[in-house]
N, C-alpha and C positions, 0 to 999 in steps of 0.2 A: 504494500500500499505506499503511494507516494504522499508526502506531506511538503506542501509547498508554502512558501512565505507569500505575502501579499505582493511583493515585487514580482515574484516567480509566477504567480497566478495572473498578473497583469501582462507580464510579456507573453505567456502562454494563450491567453484570450483575446488579447487586444483591447481590452477594457480599462480604462484608467484606474488607479489606486482610489481615486474619490468616488468613482463610479462602483467599484466593488463595495467600498464602505456603505454607499448609499442603498445598494440593492439589498445588502443585510439589514440596513436601518428600516427599510420598508417591506422587509420580510419575504424578498423573493429567493434569497439564498438564506441558509443557515438554520440554526445558529452555528456560526463557524467556531471551530474548536480554538483554545486560545493555549499559548505555551504557559506552562505552570510559572516559570520564572520571570519571564518578561512581559507576559500578557499579550504578546503579538498574535496576530491571526495565523491559524495553520490550517490550510485547505487540504482537504482529503479528495480521493478519486472521485467519490460521489459528488462533491462540491464542484469539482471540475467539469463533470458531465453537464450538470445544470448550468454552470456559468458559460460554458461553450454554446449551450443552446440559447441562452439569453443573449450572448454576443452576436449570433445569427440573427435572431429576431430583431435586435437594436439595429443592426446594419441595414435591414430592410425597413426601418421605420415603425415597428410595432411599438406600441406605448405600453407603459407600466401594467395597466389594467388588462390587456390582453395578453401580455406576458405572463401575469398573474393566472389568467384563464387557461393559457397554454399549458403551465407547469401543472396545475390541477389536473386537466384533462391528461397529461401524460401519466399521472400516478393512477388514473382510472382506467387505462389500458382501452380494450376494444370497445367497451360501453360508451367510451366518449368519442370514438373515432368520428361519427359524423359530425359533432360538434367541432372536433378539430379541423375536419377538413373544410368547413364552413368558416371557420376563424380565418384560416389560411387563404382561403380563395376571396374573402372580402379584402384582405390586405393586397392579394395579387389584383384585383380590380382596381385598386386605388392607385396601385403603381402603374398599371396601364393607362389610365388617366392621366397620371403625371407624364407618361412617355408621350402620349398624344399631345399634350399641352407643349412639351419641350419640342416637338417636331413642329408645332405651329410657329414657335418662337425662332426656331432654326430657320424655317422658310422665310420668314419676315426679314431676318438678317441678310440671308441669301439674296433676297430680291432688292433690298436697299442697297446692297454692295454692287449689284448688278445694274442698278441706276446711276450709282455714281461712277462705276466704271464707264458706262456709256457717256456719261457727261464728261469724263476724262478724255475719252477717245474723240468727243465731239460728234458722236453718232446719234442724231436726233430721232431717228427712226426706233432704234434700240433703247433710247431714253424714254420715248413715249410708252413703248410695251412694257419697260420695266416699271415705269410708273403705275401704269394700269395694274400689274401683277402685286406691286407693294400695296396698293390700296386693297387689293382682294387679302393679300396675306394679313395686312393691319386689321381687315375685318374678322378674320378668323382669331385673331388674338382678342378682340372684343368679346368674343363668344365663350372665351375661357372664363 
């Protein structure tokens, strides 16, 4: 059984030490064992598995309450499979919406760059077309 310090856990999980302390404070992990002499946290293998799962959830933007639900569902096993699936799919849909929004932003920037490129070249026909496309792209931004 591995025993990790908070520094080692931070390096392994990618979560900062303050985040690890916060997750313990709000009850997502722990209670974490303490060294009898120093009082420093000592993380076990079981803690590592939970913290790695939390690090992944955090990386995809899952909030504390959904993390709490996810961990509770993990302990319930198969009986919570549908709820677990729905929780994850809800976040997948959120990320898909973010991707659509980012594509609209990217399209706007590219159209504006094309407009300025046409101006730089003195190509009035290309500038007119790029202006039209920029206006359309700006309209898609407003829909976000």
